[in-house]
VOPAGU-2260 file (C-alpha; in pm, 1 decimal, decimal comma):
REM VOPAGU-2260
SITE   aa  ch    i         X         Y         Z
SITE  MET   A    0     742,7    -227,4     209,5
SITE  ARG   A    1     902,8     160,9     161,5
SITE  LYS   A    2    1102,1      57,6    -106,6
SITE  GLU   A    3     837,9     -79,4    -325,8
SITE  ILE   A    4     602,0     263,4    -257,9
SITE  ARG   A    5     925,0     454,4    -382,7
SITE  VAL   A    6     945,5     225,0    -717,1
SITE  ASP   A    7     534,6     281,2    -723,2
SITE  LEU   A    8     609,6     673,7    -725,1
SITE  LYS   A    9     886,9     732,9    -950,6
SITE  VAL   A   10     742,9     515,8   -1212,7
SITE  GLY   A   11     426,4     640,7   -1196,7
SITE  ARG   A   12     542,9    1027,6   -1241,9
SITE  LYS   A   13     785,8     903,4   -1485,2
SITE  GLN   A   14     490,9     748,8   -1721,1
SITE  SER   A   15     295,9    1061,9   -1657,4
SITE  GLY   A   16     560,4    1286,5   -1861,3
SITE  LEU   A   17     556,6    1517,8   -1600,6
SITE  SER   A   18     919,8    1643,8   -1310,8
SITE  ASN   A   19     916,2    1677,5    -985,4
SITE  GLU   A   20     801,0    2046,8   -1069,3
SITE  ASP   A   21     500,0    1951,1   -1195,2
SITE  VAL   A   22     397,9    1722,2    -934,0
SITE  ALA   A   23     517,3    1899,6    -630,3
SITE  HIS   A   24     298,6    2257,2    -774,0
SITE  LEU   A   25     -16,0    1995,0    -802,2
SITE  LEU   A   26       4,5    1822,8    -459,2
SITE  GLY   A   27     106,3    2243,2    -339,9
SITE  VAL   A   28     463,4    2081,4    -179,5
SITE  ASN   A   29     805,8    2214,2    -233,1
SITE  LYS   A   30     969,2    1987,5    -500,5
SITE  SER   A   31    1228,0    1778,1    -210,6
SITE  ARG   A   32     850,4    1677,9     -83,9
SITE  ILE   A   33     864,1    1460,4    -402,5
SITE  SER   A   34    1186,8    1368,0    -413,5
SITE  LYS   A   35    1173,1    1268,0       0,6
SITE  LEU   A   36     874,8    1039,7    -174,4
SITE  GLU   A   37    1041,4     843,7    -423,0
SITE  ASN   A   38    1366,8     763,0    -283,4
SITE  GLY   A   39    1167,6     636,7      66,5
SITE  HIS   A   40    1274,3     883,5     289,0
SITE  ALA   A   41     943,4    1045,7     358,8
SITE  THR   A   42     601,4     811,0     361,7
SITE  PRO   A   43     304,2     972,5     163,9
SITE  ARG   A   44      -4,3    1120,6     323,5
SITE  PRO   A   45    -333,8     940,8     206,9
SITE  GLU   A   46    -410,2    1251,7      53,6
SITE  GLU   A   47     -85,9    1248,3    -135,4
SITE  ILE   A   48    -182,2     922,5    -295,6
SITE  CYS   A   49    -499,8    1037,0    -353,6
SITE  ALA   A   50    -368,3    1315,2    -530,7
SITE  LEU   A   51    -115,2    1139,3    -709,5
SITE  CYS   A   52    -377,0     906,3    -760,3
SITE  LEU   A   53    -584,0    1186,0    -968,0
SITE  ILE   A   54    -326,5    1304,4   -1119,2
SITE  TYR   A   55    -161,8     971,9   -1265,8
SITE  GLY   A   56    -525,3     911,5   -1417,0
SITE  ARG   A   57    -422,8     540,8   -1217,9
SITE  ALA   A   58    -651,2     314,2    -931,6
SITE  VAL   A   59    -478,7     330,3    -572,8
SITE  ASP   A   60    -415,0     -27,4    -602,7
SITE  SER   A   61    -225,2       0,0    -901,6
SITE  LEU   A   62      11,6     296,6    -795,9
SITE  PHE   A   63      96,5       9,2    -466,5
SITE  ILE   A   64      67,4    -284,2    -730,9
SITE  LEU   A   65     435,6    -396,9    -570,7
SITE  THR   A   66     328,0    -332,6    -245,8
SITE  THR   A   67      20,4    -501,9    -195,9
SITE  HIS   A   68     251,5    -784,6    -382,9
SITE  SER   A   69     491,7    -763,7     -93,0
SITE  LEU   A   70     226,1    -720,4     188,3
SITE  ILE   A   71      12,7   -1021,3      49,5
SITE  GLY   A   72     320,4   -1259,5     158,1
SITE  GLU   A   73     413,7   -1063,2     432,0
SITE  LEU   A   74      34,7   -1090,7     595,3
SITE  ARG   A   75      58,9   -1478,7     481,7
SITE  ARG   A   76     292,9   -1526,6     673,6
SITE  ARG   A   77     244,6   -1375,3    1005,2
SITE  LEU   A   78     -83,9   -1546,8     993,8
SITE  THR   A   79       5,9   -1882,3    1010,0
SITE  THR   A   80     161,8   -1756,8    1354,8
SITE  ILE   A   81     -31,0   -1513,9    1520,2
SITE  PRO   A   82     -91,8   -1589,1    1866,6
SITE  GLU   A   83    -368,2   -1767,5    2073,2
SITE  GLU   A   84    -663,3   -1594,5    2143,9
SITE  PRO   A   85    -670,4   -1499,6    2531,4
SITE  THR   A   86    -972,2   -1719,2    2673,3
SITE  ALA   A   87   -1110,6   -1392,5    2872,3
SITE  TRP   A   88   -1175,2   -1297,4    2433,5
SITE  GLU   A   89   -1453,8   -1520,9    2439,8
SITE  ARG   A   90   -1681,3   -1232,9    2357,3
SITE  LYS   A   91   -1446,5   -1160,2    2060,3
SITE  HIS   A   92   -1377,4   -1499,9    1973,5
SITE  ASN   A   93   -1607,3   -1520,5    1695,4
SITE  ALA   A   94   -1563,4   -1136,3    1542,1
SITE  ARG   A   95   -1164,6   -1221,2    1562,0
SITE  LEU   A   96   -1195,9   -1595,1    1346,6
SITE  ASP   A   97   -1447,7   -1409,7    1102,9
SITE  THR   A   98   -1202,1   -1143,9    1022,9
SITE  LEU   A   99    -830,2   -1325,0    1014,0
SITE  ASN   A  100   -1077,7   -1620,2     816,4
SITE  GLY   A  101   -1187,9   -1373,0     574,9
SITE  LEU   A  102    -822,0   -1220,4     550,5
SITE  GLN   A  103    -644,3   -1529,3     476,1
SITE  GLN   A  104    -971,9   -1568,4     188,7
SITE  ARG   A  105    -842,8   -1223,0      61,5
SITE  LEU   A  106    -480,1   -1333,6      43,9
SITE  SER   A  107    -544,4   -1626,8    -140,0
SITE  GLU   A  108    -769,5   -1449,8    -441,1
SITE  LEU   A  109    -516,8   -1157,1    -451,3
SITE  SER   A  110    -200,8   -1401,8    -510,1
SITE  GLN   A  111    -433,4   -1658,9    -737,7
SITE  ALA   A  112    -515,1   -1286,9    -944,8
SITE  ASN   A  113    -191,9   -1208,2    -911,0
SITE  ARG   A  114     -23,3   -1472,4   -1111,2
């Protein structure tokens, strides 16, 4: 997943025409921070993601489109192998099933939308 994030960050910056120095200045960080983010040696903080989206004029989901594609496949695979619910969790049974079914539905919709 980290690879996809760095690719998206680098592509976003290059498409914007900004240098590492420009983006670092706008974020209030060192130039090395931008390099680390783009090379996958650091994970962007939520405020950095929001700022980068504003800087690049993009929606959050568009900045991480490659990551989203990767996660859809991973989550769909993991849903098929999720452990059975312990019987002591009877009260939470409906909420758990609703959450898992909702996740499965969202992943299916995203998969179809990205074709």
